[in-house]
NUTORSE-983066 format. One line per field, with one value per residue: residue in three letters; residue number from 1; x, z negated, y of N, C-alpha, C in turn. Coordinates in steps of 0.05 Angstrom, whole numbers, plus 5000, padded with zeros to 4 digits. Atoms other than C-alpha are relative to their C-alpha. Example, Ala and Ser with C-alpha at 12.3 -4.5 7.8 and 13.67 -1.06 7.14 Angstrom:
REM NUTORSE-983066
r = ALA SER $
k = 1 2 $
neast = 5018 4984 $
nup = 5000 5001 $
nnorth = 4976 4976 $
caeast = 5246 5273 $
caup = 4844 4857 $
canorth = 4910 4979 $
ceast = 5018 4985 $
cup = 5000 4986 $
cnorth = 5024 5022 $
//
This chain:
REM NUTORSE-983066
r = MET GLU THR PHE GLY LEU LYS PHE SER SER GLY GLY ALA HIS ILE SER ARG THR MET MET LEU ALA GLU LEU GLU ALA VAL LEU THR ALA VAL PRO VAL GLY SER GLY ALA LEU ASP TYR ARG GLU ALA ILE LEU ASP ARG ASN VAL LEU GLY LYS ASN THR ASP SER THR ARG LYS GLU SER LEU ARG ARG LEU ARG GLU LEU TYR ALA LEU ASP GLU ALA ARG PRO VAL PHE GLY LEU LEU ARG LYS LEU HIS ALA ILE ASP PRO ASP SER LEU PRO LEU LEU ALA LEU GLN VAL ALA TRP ALA ARG ASP PRO LEU PHE ARG ALA THR THR GLN PRO VAL MET ASP ALA ALA GLU GLY GLU ARG VAL GLU THR ALA ARG LEU ALA GLN ALA PHE GLU ALA THR PHE PRO ASN GLN TYR SER ASP LEU SER ARG ASN GLN THR ALA ARG HIS ALA ALA SER SER TRP THR GLN SER GLY HIS LEU THR GLY ARG ALA ASN LYS THR ARG GLN ARG ILE LYS PRO THR ALA VAL ALA VAL ALA MET ALA LEU PHE LEU GLY ASP ILE ALA GLY TYR HIS GLY ALA ALA VAL PHE SER ASN PRO TRP CYS ALA LEU LEU ASP LEU ASN ALA ASP ARG ALA ARG ALA LEU GLY GLN GLU ALA HIS ARG ALA GLY LEU LEU ASN LEU ARG ALA VAL GLY GLU VAL VAL GLU MET SER PHE PRO HIS LEU ALA ALA HIS ILE ALA LYS PHE HIS ASN GLN THR SER $
k = 1 2 3 4 5 6 7 8 9 10 11 12 13 14 15 16 17 18 19 20 21 22 23 24 25 26 27 28 29 30 31 32 33 34 35 36 37 38 39 40 41 42 43 44 45 46 47 48 49 50 51 52 53 54 55 56 57 58 59 60 61 62 63 64 65 66 67 68 69 70 71 72 73 74 75 76 77 78 79 80 81 82 83 84 85 86 87 88 89 90 91 92 93 94 95 96 97 98 99 100 101 102 103 104 105 106 107 108 109 110 111 112 113 114 115 116 117 118 119 120 121 122 123 124 125 126 127 128 129 130 131 132 133 134 135 136 137 138 139 140 141 142 143 144 145 146 147 148 149 150 151 152 153 154 155 156 157 158 159 160 161 162 163 164 165 166 167 168 169 170 171 172 173 174 175 176 177 178 179 180 181 182 183 184 185 186 187 188 189 190 191 192 193 194 195 196 197 198 199 200 201 202 203 204 205 206 207 208 209 210 211 212 213 214 215 216 217 218 219 220 221 222 223 224 225 226 227 228 229 230 231 232 233 234 235 236 237 238 239 240 241 242 243 244 245 246 247 248 249 250 251 252 253 254 $
neast = 5016 4982 4992 5020 4999 5011 4979 5009 4979 5008 4994 5017 4999 5018 4987 4993 5015 5025 4996 4988 5016 4995 4973 5001 5014 4981 4980 5013 5005 4974 4985 5019 5001 4979 4973 4984 4998 4983 5015 5014 4979 4991 5022 5002 4975 4987 5020 5014 5029 5015 4996 4987 4981 4973 4993 5007 5028 5005 4992 5019 5025 4995 4998 5027 5017 4992 5011 5029 5010 4978 4991 4986 5021 4993 5014 5028 5020 4998 5006 5029 5010 4996 5018 5028 5003 5002 5027 5019 4985 5015 4998 4974 5000 5005 4977 4978 5006 4996 4972 4988 5009 4986 4972 4993 5012 5009 5026 5019 5006 5021 5023 5025 5018 5012 5018 5021 5017 5025 5001 5007 4988 4974 4976 4980 4973 4992 5008 4979 4976 5004 4998 4971 4986 5008 4985 4971 4999 4974 4979 4997 5005 5026 4998 5001 5026 5021 4993 5009 5029 5009 4995 5019 5026 4999 5001 5028 5016 4992 5013 5029 5014 5007 5004 4998 4973 4995 5017 5003 5022 4999 5018 4998 4986 5014 4977 5003 4991 4971 4990 5005 4981 4976 5006 5000 4972 4985 5011 4991 4972 4998 5008 5029 5008 5027 5019 4988 4987 5019 5001 4973 4998 5000 5028 5011 4992 5017 5027 5015 5004 4992 5018 4995 4973 5003 5014 4982 4980 5012 4999 4972 4996 5013 4985 4974 4980 4991 5016 5012 5022 5008 5024 5000 4974 4979 4993 4975 4994 4973 4996 4984 4982 4976 4995 4971 4992 5013 4985 4974 5004 5006 4975 4982 5012 5008 $
nup = 5000 5000 4972 4988 5012 5027 5021 5026 5020 5019 4992 4979 4996 5017 5024 4996 4978 4993 4975 4982 4975 4983 4989 4980 4977 4986 4987 4977 4980 4988 4988 4983 5003 4985 5008 5018 5028 5001 4992 5023 5017 4988 5002 5028 5010 4982 4989 5023 4992 5024 5010 5026 5003 5005 4990 5020 4999 4976 5004 5019 4986 4982 5016 5010 4978 4992 5020 4997 4974 4985 4979 4980 4985 4999 5022 4990 5013 4990 4972 4996 5009 4979 4978 5008 5003 4974 4991 5016 5020 5025 5018 5013 5030 5008 4990 5018 5026 5000 4997 5025 5020 4994 5003 5026 5022 5021 4990 5002 5028 5009 4983 5012 5009 4977 4987 5019 5007 4985 4986 5017 5027 5004 5003 5013 4996 5022 4993 4982 5016 5015 4982 4993 5023 5002 4980 5006 5029 5013 4980 4993 5021 4999 4980 4974 4996 4995 4975 4979 4999 4987 4971 4989 4999 4976 4976 4997 4990 4971 4985 5001 5020 5022 4991 5023 5007 5028 5007 4976 5000 4979 4978 4983 4975 4976 4983 4971 4989 5000 5027 5005 4985 5017 5023 4993 4994 5025 5013 4985 5005 5029 5005 5001 4974 4999 5009 5022 4990 5003 5029 5009 5016 4984 4995 5025 5002 4983 5011 4983 5007 4978 4977 4986 4987 4976 4979 4989 4985 4974 4987 4992 4977 4976 4993 4990 5020 5007 4989 5023 4996 5027 5001 5027 5014 4980 4991 4984 4998 4991 4999 4976 5002 5013 4992 5002 5028 5011 4991 5014 5028 5002 4994 5023 5023 4993 $
nnorth = 4976 4977 4997 4983 4974 5000 5000 5011 4994 4979 4973 4990 4971 4985 4991 4972 4988 5012 5015 4981 5001 4976 5004 5021 4990 4982 5016 5014 4979 4991 5022 5015 5029 5014 4990 5017 4991 4977 4976 4990 4989 4975 4981 4990 4988 4981 4982 4989 4997 4998 4973 5000 4978 5009 5027 5020 5006 5015 5028 5013 5005 5023 5024 5007 5008 5027 5018 5003 5007 5011 4981 5016 5014 5029 5012 5001 4984 4973 5000 5000 4974 4980 5006 4994 4971 4988 5006 4985 4985 4995 5023 5001 5003 5028 5015 4994 5012 5029 5006 4992 5019 5025 4997 4987 5014 4980 4990 5022 5005 4981 5004 5011 4979 4986 5018 5007 4977 4996 4975 4977 5003 4986 5017 4984 5009 5017 5028 5010 5004 5025 5023 5002 5012 5028 5015 4998 4994 4993 4997 4971 4981 4987 4979 5012 5012 4980 4987 5018 5000 4975 5002 5019 4987 4983 5017 5010 4977 4997 5021 4996 5016 4981 4972 4981 4993 5007 5022 5016 5019 5021 5000 5024 4997 5007 5008 5003 5025 4998 5006 5028 5015 5000 5017 5028 5007 5003 5024 5023 5005 5006 5027 5003 5012 5009 4979 4985 4976 4978 4993 4995 4975 4975 4996 4990 4972 4984 5003 5018 5028 5018 4998 4975 5002 5017 4984 4980 5015 5004 4974 4997 5019 4989 4976 5009 4996 5027 5022 5013 5019 5009 5017 5011 5000 5002 4973 4999 4971 4993 4970 4995 4977 5009 5028 5007 5002 5024 5023 5001 5008 5028 5015 4999 5014 5027 $
caeast = 5000 5058 5078 5015 5028 4991 5029 5024 5087 5083 5086 5050 5042 4985 5033 5049 5002 4931 4918 4940 4883 4897 4971 4956 4907 4960 5011 4962 4945 5019 5044 5011 4988 5042 5099 5154 5168 5224 5175 5134 5197 5219 5150 5152 5225 5248 5184 5154 5083 5061 5086 5129 5176 5237 5274 5261 5186 5187 5225 5179 5118 5148 5164 5094 5059 5101 5082 5009 5004 5072 5074 5098 5052 5090 5056 4986 4948 4975 4973 4899 4886 4915 4874 4809 4821 4830 4762 4726 4765 4708 4720 4790 4771 4745 4802 4853 4819 4822 4895 4916 4876 4910 4979 4975 4964 4957 4899 4866 4868 4818 4766 4716 4689 4675 4643 4602 4573 4501 4487 4486 4522 4579 4647 4696 4771 4779 4742 4792 4849 4819 4812 4884 4908 4869 4906 4974 4972 5029 5067 5057 5059 4996 5020 5031 4966 4924 4961 4948 4875 4868 4901 4857 4795 4816 4826 4757 4730 4769 4739 4668 4654 4654 4630 4641 4702 4703 4644 4648 4588 4580 4551 4539 4582 4552 4604 4612 4625 4697 4707 4676 4722 4781 4747 4737 4809 4837 4791 4811 4886 4875 4846 4771 4746 4679 4619 4662 4694 4630 4638 4711 4736 4743 4670 4652 4692 4645 4584 4563 4530 4544 4482 4496 4570 4550 4502 4554 4605 4558 4554 4630 4630 4582 4626 4687 4723 4729 4705 4655 4612 4573 4522 4505 4568 4608 4644 4696 4731 4789 4818 4838 4869 4920 4926 5002 5009 4959 4997 5063 5034 5005 5071 5108 5059 5046 $
caup = 5000 4987 5059 5078 5031 4967 4902 4835 4799 4739 4746 4795 4822 4775 4718 4749 4808 4832 4896 4933 4984 5009 5018 5055 5101 5117 5134 5179 5215 5227 5247 5307 5304 5327 5292 5253 5179 5193 5227 5164 5124 5172 5170 5094 5081 5143 5172 5103 5127 5054 5041 4981 4954 4938 4964 4899 4904 4976 4957 4899 4943 4994 4940 4910 4977 4995 4929 4943 5018 5043 5099 5146 5201 5202 5135 5154 5100 5124 5197 5191 5150 5207 5260 5222 5203 5276 5290 5233 5197 5148 5119 5094 5020 5017 5060 5016 4953 4974 4994 4932 4888 4922 4910 4841 4781 4735 4777 4779 4703 4699 4744 4696 4662 4730 4761 4699 4693 4716 4767 4732 4670 4642 4648 4599 4610 4542 4568 4625 4575 4533 4593 4612 4542 4544 4607 4584 4508 4472 4537 4546 4500 4482 4527 4587 4577 4573 4631 4674 4655 4676 4743 4753 4737 4791 4841 4826 4839 4905 4927 4910 4853 4802 4809 4766 4738 4662 4654 4705 4722 4763 4832 4882 4943 5013 5051 5126 5170 5176 5101 5098 5152 5107 5047 5084 5110 5040 5012 5066 5055 4979 4987 4988 5043 5066 5037 4978 5022 5015 4939 4938 4893 4949 4969 4896 4898 4952 4908 4952 4933 4976 5020 5035 5048 5097 5133 5139 5161 5218 5234 5235 5282 5330 5328 5349 5283 5268 5295 5247 5251 5188 5181 5109 5072 5136 5152 5207 5211 5249 5257 5329 5308 5268 5307 5310 5235 5219 5261 5229 5159 5172 5202 5140 5092 5130 $
canorth = 5000 5047 5035 5071 5129 5109 5119 5083 5107 5153 5228 5273 5343 5360 5369 5437 5448 5437 5398 5461 5462 5533 5517 5453 5488 5541 5488 5450 5515 5531 5462 5426 5354 5306 5343 5309 5314 5363 5410 5414 5427 5482 5515 5521 5536 5574 5605 5616 5602 5600 5671 5654 5707 5665 5604 5568 5576 5553 5491 5477 5484 5436 5386 5388 5385 5324 5292 5303 5291 5264 5317 5262 5238 5172 5159 5134 5171 5238 5219 5203 5266 5307 5271 5276 5348 5365 5333 5368 5423 5435 5366 5385 5393 5321 5294 5328 5305 5232 5234 5273 5225 5166 5195 5228 5182 5244 5270 5201 5198 5256 5224 5191 5254 5285 5224 5208 5278 5289 5343 5410 5383 5424 5391 5419 5417 5385 5323 5318 5324 5268 5222 5238 5220 5155 5135 5159 5153 5189 5200 5275 5334 5372 5429 5383 5346 5409 5441 5380 5380 5453 5439 5379 5420 5469 5412 5383 5453 5459 5393 5416 5368 5425 5496 5558 5592 5592 5545 5489 5447 5384 5387 5331 5322 5320 5279 5280 5220 5244 5242 5173 5148 5167 5133 5068 5069 5079 5026 4977 4985 4981 4912 4924 4878 4853 4890 4911 4964 5005 5006 5025 5082 5132 5122 5133 5198 5221 5207 5150 5085 5024 5032 5105 5091 5036 5084 5138 5086 5069 5143 5146 5086 5120 5182 5140 5151 5077 5010 4979 4916 4902 4846 4831 4812 4805 4869 4878 4945 4975 5045 5061 5127 5087 5022 5024 5035 4980 4930 4949 4942 4873 4850 4872 4838 4774 $
ceast = 5017 5011 4982 4999 4986 5022 4988 5020 4990 5008 4982 5000 4982 5011 5006 4983 4972 5004 5007 4985 5007 5027 5000 4987 5019 5021 4988 4994 5026 5015 4981 5001 5021 5028 5013 5002 5018 4986 4984 5019 5008 4978 4999 5025 5011 4980 4983 4970 4983 5003 5012 5023 5029 5005 4991 4970 4992 5007 4982 4973 5003 5000 4973 4981 5008 4991 4971 4992 5021 5011 5017 4979 5006 4987 4970 4980 5001 4994 4970 4987 5002 4980 4971 4995 4997 4972 4979 5015 4985 5001 5026 4998 4996 5022 5023 4996 5007 5029 5015 4993 5015 5030 5009 4986 4989 4972 4979 4991 4977 4973 4974 4981 4985 4979 4976 4980 4975 5002 4991 5012 5026 5022 5023 5028 5010 4993 5020 5026 4997 5002 5029 5015 4993 5015 5029 5004 5029 5023 5006 4994 4972 5000 4997 4973 4979 5005 4991 4970 4989 5005 4981 4972 4998 4998 4972 4982 5006 4986 4970 4986 4992 4996 5001 5029 5006 4984 4994 4978 5002 4980 5006 5013 4981 5021 4992 5010 5031 5012 4996 5019 5026 4995 5001 5028 5015 4990 5010 5029 5005 4989 4970 4990 4971 4982 5011 5013 4981 4997 5027 5001 4998 4971 4986 5007 4982 4971 4982 4995 5006 4982 5005 5027 4998 4986 5018 5023 4990 5000 5028 5007 4989 5015 5028 5022 5012 4983 4989 4978 4993 4973 5000 5027 5024 5005 5027 5005 5028 5001 5017 5019 5027 5008 5029 5009 4988 5015 5027 4997 4994 5024 5018 4989 4992 5022 $
cup = 5000 5027 5014 4988 4973 4980 4974 4978 4982 5011 5023 5001 4981 4973 5002 5021 5002 5026 5024 5027 5018 5013 5022 5026 5016 5015 5025 5022 5015 5015 5017 4994 5018 4993 4981 4972 4998 5009 4977 4980 5010 4997 4972 4991 5018 5010 4977 5005 4975 4986 4972 4999 4998 5012 4981 5001 5026 4997 4981 5013 5019 4984 4990 5022 5011 4980 5005 5027 5018 5021 5021 5015 5004 4977 5007 4986 5009 5030 5006 4990 5022 5023 4994 4995 5026 5012 4985 4978 4974 4980 4984 4970 4992 5011 4981 4973 5000 5002 4974 4977 5003 4992 4973 4977 4978 5007 4996 4971 4990 5014 4984 4990 5022 5012 4983 4995 5019 5015 4982 4972 4999 4996 4989 5005 4978 5005 5020 4986 4984 5018 5009 4978 4998 5020 4994 4971 4991 5020 5008 4976 5003 5023 5028 5006 5006 5026 5024 5003 5013 5030 5013 5003 5024 5025 5004 5009 5030 5017 5002 4979 4976 5012 4975 4993 4971 4991 5025 4997 5024 5022 5018 5027 5023 5021 5029 5008 5001 4973 4993 5015 4984 4976 5007 5008 4974 4985 5013 4993 4970 4993 4996 5027 4999 4991 4977 5009 4996 4971 4990 4986 5015 5009 4975 4996 5016 4991 5017 4986 5024 5025 5015 5013 5025 5022 5012 5015 5028 5016 5010 5024 5025 5009 5011 4980 4990 5015 4976 5010 4973 5001 4973 4986 5019 5011 5015 5007 5011 5005 5025 4998 4987 5007 4997 4971 4988 5008 4986 4971 4998 5006 4976 4976 5006 4993 $
cnorth = 5025 5006 5020 5028 5002 4999 4991 5005 5022 5027 5008 5030 5015 5008 5030 5014 4988 4984 5018 5001 5023 4997 4979 5010 5019 4985 4987 5019 5007 4978 4983 4970 4987 5009 4980 5012 5024 5026 5012 5014 5028 5022 5013 5015 5023 5021 5012 5004 5002 5028 5001 5020 4991 4972 4979 4993 4986 4971 4985 4994 4976 4974 4991 4991 4972 4979 4994 4988 4986 5019 4985 4984 4971 4985 5000 5018 5029 5002 5000 5026 5021 4995 5007 5029 5014 4996 5017 5016 5005 4977 5000 4997 4971 4982 5003 4987 4970 4993 5007 4980 4973 5001 5012 4986 5019 5010 4978 4996 5018 4995 4994 5022 5014 4982 4992 5022 5001 5027 5022 4999 5014 4979 5017 4989 4982 4971 4988 4994 4974 4975 4996 4986 4971 4983 5000 5007 5006 5003 5029 5017 5012 5021 4988 4988 5021 5015 4983 4999 5025 4999 4981 5012 5018 4983 4989 5023 5005 4979 5003 4984 5018 5028 5018 5005 4992 4975 4983 4979 4981 5006 4976 5007 4992 4992 4998 4972 4999 4993 4971 4982 4998 4981 4971 4990 4995 4976 4975 4993 4994 4973 4996 4991 4990 5023 5016 5026 5024 5009 5007 5027 5026 5006 5011 5029 5018 4999 4983 4973 4983 5003 5026 5000 4983 5017 5021 4987 4994 5026 5006 4983 5012 5025 4993 5004 4974 4980 4984 4981 4989 4986 4987 5003 4999 5027 4998 5029 5003 5030 5006 5023 4992 4971 4992 4996 4975 4975 4997 4991 4970 4983 4999 4984 4972 4980 $
//
């Protein structure tokens, strides 16, 4: 799974940053699809497309964006993000959320209070901090834990799950077929096969139950975003946008 760009090691960008949606969008605007990893580096460090004042802040932004998104189209999660963003730019918040969530264990640790909250329910940063501590007991200082929770709360707001500034409340996501295509891809490479792919954690992030995920998966199929054949528990799925990466992955793991 790490071959595809998922990360399970300790540490993560949310210790010091949010999911950096505005910065990611600026980079995607400045660097064309099909560029190499060095092009992304050059855009941030040399062309300063993020408008940072110092070399050190440019380097830090590059490091954190790489942690969150890889910034290398050879990594399938970022390659697919780029292709899907080009198809539907308005889906970027949910595409970015899914990739950042897949790559940052610190961010993932704050998920339950958000997903368990009813629509309109207030979600306090303290609840995110408690969930974080439950996942990483006695591993981080109070300062780091609370800082990470604040950054995570901002990320959940950027993705659309929370709304409000000081008092954040839960709102429901209205995912697009493009966002669901990413969710099904991530679920597939994470080992959710058959009908279980429609109940994978990334579909849950999009506030989808299995039936709704299946329906949107069919919509994504009709839009040419993926190939899907689903009859009862039998589900066959492939991703033409990443065919070369899929073949390489299966060769490495067979």
